[in-house]
N, C-alpha and C positions, 0 to 999 in steps of 0.2 A: 520728954518734951512738954515745955511750959510756956512758951511763946513763939509766935511767927509773925515776921514783919516783913514787908515789901518796902524797899525805900525807892528814891526817886529815881535811881537807874534802872529799876525792875528786877534788882538783885534780892535773893532771900536770904533772911536771917532767921536761924532757929536757934533756941537757947533752951537749956535745961538748969538743972540745979548745980551742975559743975561743968557746963560746956556751953558753947557758942559755936556755930557753924554758919558759913556764909556760901551759898550757891549763886554764883554770877548768873547775869541775866542771860548769856549765852549757853548756860546750862540748863536753864529752866524750860526751854523749848523741848528738849529732850526727856523731861518727865513725862510719865503717861497722862493723856488728856483725860477729862472726865467724861462719863456718859449719864446724860440726864433722859429720864422717860417719866410716863404718866403709869405710876404704879396700880390704881385702881380708881374707879369712877362710883360714886353712890349717891343715891337720892337722901332727902331729909330724914326718912325712916331708915337708914343705913342700908338699904337692899342694895347690892351692886349691880352695875349696868354694865353691858358690853363695851368694849373699845371699838370693836370693830361694827361699821355700820350703826353707830348709835342714833337712835330716833326717840325722843322724848313727845309723848302725847299731852297736850295741854287738854286740862279737864280731867285728866286722870290722876290716882295717887302721887306719882312721881312727878307730873309736870306742874302739879300745884305747888310745889315748894322748891326751896333752893336745892340745888344739887352740886357735888363737890369733886374736884380733881385732886387726887393726892400725887405728889412728885416725889421721885427718889433720885439720888444722884450717887455715882460709884466713887467719886473722889473723895476720901477719907482723910485728907490732909486738912486740919484746922477745919472740921465740919461746921462748926457753929457760925462761921464766917460765909457759907455758901449763899449765894443771893439769886432771887428767881424774879421775872419780869415775864408779863403775858400781854398778849393782844388778842381781842376778839374781834374778827372781821364777820360782817354781814348786814349789820344795821347801822347807819350813820357812820363817822368818821371814825377810825380805828388807831387807837395810840397805844404806844407802848407804856404799861403801869410802871411807876418807879421802882427801883430795885429794894427787894425786901426780904429779909432772911425766912419769911413764911412759905412753907412749903406745901402749903393747902391753897386751892383757888376754888372759891365760892361763887357761884353764879346764880342770880335769882330768876325768877320765871321770866323769861324772853320771849318776845314777840314771834310768831309763827315765821318760819322762813330757814334757809339754809345758813349755817356758820362754819366759821374756820378758826380754830384755837392755836394760836403761836405761843410758844412758850421757849424762854432762852433762861440758861444759867450762866453765874459767873463765881469761879471759885477764888481761893484766897490769893492764886497767882494773878488773877487778873484774867484768865482764860475764860472767853465767853463761847458757848456752844447753844446752838438754836434746834431745837428737836423737830423730828418730822411732824407736820401740821396735822392737827386732828380734826376732822371734819364730823360734823353731826347735823341732825335735823329736828326742828321743832314742828310737830305735827299739830295743827289745830283744831279744836272740837268742830263737830259736824255744822253747828249754828255759825260757824265762822269760815265756811267753806263757799266757794264761788257757786255751787249748784243751789246751794241752800238759799243765798242771797237771790239767785234767779229766779227760784220758787215764790220768795216773798214778793220781788218785783212784779212776777205774773199775777200774783193773788192781788195784790192792789191795783194794778192795770184792769182786772177783772170786775173790781168794784166799780171802779169808775166807769167801765163800759156798760156794766149792768145798770149804773144809774142813769146813764144817757139813755138806754134801751126805754126805761122805765118813763122818762120825759117824753117820750116820741108817742106815749099813749094819752097824754095829756090828762093823767090821772095822778094825784099825789106828787106833783111836780115839786112842790117846798120840800117834801120829805127827801125827794131824790137830790135836790140841791145840799141839803143838811148831809146826807149820806156821803155826796161826792166832796165837800169840803173837809168832812171829817177824815175820810180816805186821804186825799191830799196832805193834811196835817200829819197823819199818822206814818205816810212814807216819808214826809220831812223829819220826824223826829227819827225814824228808822236810819235815814241818811246821817244825822248827827249822831247818833249812837255808832255808827260805823266808823266814822271819822275820828271820834273824839279820842280812843286811845293812841292814835297815831300823833294827832296833833299834840297831845299833852305830854307824848313822849319827847318831842322836839322842844316843848316849852319848860321842861323841867317839872312839870305837873301843876302849873300855875293854871286854874281853871278859867281863863279868859274865853276860852273858845266856846265854851258851854254858855257862858253868860251872853256872849255877842251873838249866839245862835238862837236864846231865847227871846234876847231883844228883836232880832231879824223876824222871828215868828210872830212875836206880837205885832210889829209893824205891818205885816204882810197879810194880816188876817182879812182886813178890808179890801186890798187889792185882790186877793184869792177869790173872795167873795162875788167880787164885781166881774171878774173873768168869767168864773163860772156860770154866772147869770146871764152874761151878754154872749159870750163865744159858744158856749156849750148847750145852754137852754135858751138861746135867742130871744132871750127877754129884753125889753127896753128899759131905760133908766126910769126909775119913779119920778114923777113930776113932783 
């Protein structure tokens, strides 16, 4: 068998060196359908990952790199024309990728959360099959967990409260003011670092968010200092 062709009617033409056959469209449906599946999953180092209950930890060796899904198909008629498409659901709008003969799906480091990988295949007869969706989860490192953020927030709040208690003693008031302002600025920077990866993922990597936050921080230094002096330390405006 040298050539396979599907005409406008959906009929299949098969030719060799000394023959040519036509399989009518009504007969194509009786052919055995394809069976597509995920053969294996590996990380960048080539280590195999489980297909059941797949959990990838960010900050570990496997989570810091791209990981790969290898597809296999049991339809052996004109194998070079098998095509695949996939859709990754979990973050943002999920669209099917264009059809491709590439049987390898490579996914870079993903944001923390739950994902569903949907894969479909198309053979030379035009038959399309979607496999059972694969669900997996990307686990964040401890410094990106809610409890760690909570501890940092409590720490910053403790610094502000400690500065307020010091100001009540009427000693080192200016030092307490500086400590409070530095704490608020540090908390602001922490909040910016927390939001930056999410914003840049939607903006395509354009660093406008970080620039805008730095401008906002510079413009808010005096209002913050004035707020701390008047409302926290109960000092009047200088004449």
